[in-house]
C-alpha positions as CSV (number, residue, x, y, z in Angstrom):
1,Q,13.6,2.1,11.4
2,V,10.1,2.5,10.1
3,Q,8.8,-0.2,7.8
4,L,5.4,-0.4,6.1
5,V,4.8,-3.6,4.2
6,E,1.7,-3.9,2.0
7,S,0.1,-7.0,0.7
8,G,-3.1,-8.2,-0.9
9,G,-2.9,-6.7,-4.4
10,G,-3.5,-8.6,-7.6
11,L,-5.7,-9.0,-10.6
12,V,-9.4,-9.1,-10.2
13,Q,-12.4,-8.8,-12.5
14,P,-14.7,-5.8,-12.4
15,G,-17.2,-6.2,-9.6
16,G,-14.8,-8.3,-7.6
17,S,-13.1,-7.7,-4.2
18,L,-9.7,-7.4,-2.7
19,R,-8.4,-6.8,0.8
20,L,-5.2,-4.9,1.2
21,S,-3.1,-5.1,4.4
22,C,-0.3,-2.9,5.6
23,A,1.8,-4.1,8.5
24,A,3.7,-1.3,10.3
25,S,6.8,-1.4,12.5
26,G,9.0,1.3,14.0
27,I,6.2,3.7,14.8
28,I,3.7,4.1,17.7
29,F,0.9,2.7,15.6
30,S,-1.9,3.3,17.9
31,I,-1.6,7.1,17.8
32,T,-0.7,7.4,14.1
33,T,-3.1,8.3,11.3
34,M,-2.8,5.7,8.7
35,G,-3.8,6.1,5.1
36,W,-4.1,4.4,1.7
37,Y,-3.2,6.3,-1.4
38,R,-3.1,5.2,-5.1
39,Q,-1.3,6.2,-8.2
40,A,-2.5,5.3,-11.7
41,P,-0.2,5.6,-14.7
42,G,0.2,9.2,-15.8
43,K,-1.7,10.5,-12.8
44,E,-0.8,12.0,-9.5
45,R,-0.9,10.1,-6.3
46,E,-4.3,10.6,-4.6
47,L,-5.8,9.8,-1.2
48,V,-8.1,6.8,-1.1
49,A,-8.9,6.7,2.6
50,D,-7.4,7.4,5.9
51,I,-8.2,6.5,9.5
52,R,-7.3,8.3,12.7
53,S,-6.1,6.7,15.9
54,G,-9.7,6.9,17.3
55,G,-11.1,5.1,14.3
56,S,-12.7,8.0,12.4
57,A,-12.2,7.6,8.7
58,K,-12.6,9.7,5.5
59,Y,-12.8,8.5,1.9
60,A,-12.3,9.9,-1.6
61,D,-15.7,10.4,-3.2
62,S,-14.8,7.9,-5.9
63,V,-14.6,5.0,-3.4
64,K,-17.3,5.9,-0.9
65,G,-19.7,3.0,-0.4
66,R,-17.3,0.5,-2.0
67,F,-14.1,0.7,0.1
68,T,-13.7,0.4,3.9
69,I,-10.6,1.2,5.8
70,S,-10.0,-0.3,9.2
71,R,-7.2,-0.8,11.7
72,D,-6.1,-3.4,14.2
73,N,-3.9,-1.6,16.8
74,A,-3.0,-4.9,18.5
75,K,-1.4,-6.1,15.2
76,N,-0.1,-2.7,14.0
77,T,-2.0,-3.3,10.8
78,V,-4.3,-1.2,8.6
79,F,-6.6,-2.7,6.0
80,L,-8.5,-1.6,2.9
81,Q,-11.4,-3.7,1.9
82,M,-12.3,-3.0,-1.7
83,N,-15.6,-4.2,-3.1
84,N,-17.3,-3.7,-6.4
85,L,-14.0,-2.9,-8.0
86,K,-14.0,-1.0,-11.3
87,P,-11.3,-0.7,-14.0
88,E,-10.7,2.9,-12.9
89,D,-9.5,1.6,-9.6
90,T,-6.5,0.1,-11.3
91,A,-3.4,1.6,-9.7
92,V,-0.5,1.1,-7.4
93,Y,-1.8,1.3,-3.8
94,Y,0.4,2.8,-1.1
95,C,0.2,2.7,2.6
96,R,1.1,5.9,4.5
97,A,1.9,6.4,8.2
98,G,1.5,9.9,9.5
99,A,2.9,12.5,7.1
100,L,6.3,11.0,6.5
101,Y,6.4,7.3,5.9
102,W,5.3,5.3,2.8
103,G,5.2,1.6,1.9
104,Q,6.6,0.2,-1.3
105,G,3.2,-0.1,-3.0
106,T,1.1,-3.0,-4.2
107,Q,-0.4,-3.3,-7.7
108,V,-4.2,-3.6,-8.1
109,T,-5.4,-4.4,-11.6
110,V,-9.1,-4.5,-12.4
111,S,-9.7,-6.1,-15.8
112,S,-11.8,-8.7,-17.5
């Protein structure tokens, strides 16, 4: 049974930082591309960043230079470090494993 458990969301002021974590089980984590997606109210879910098994990463243009995705294969965990957060980053953030599996989501709210 595949499980993806996200944590680290919350309320932060503009310019602040958060670090999201996604702990995976039930998959061969080390060979799986892992991704972070987000969905804001009234909008479609969009890719934020993903990272391949070898460590290469890609980012949405809107987060380049502010967000960093990383992975710890020994702990089956993928991270999203989010710096200089903006109100438009407010969304539910989802972890994805490969093409099939999603976490339950964690809310990120950027507001003063």
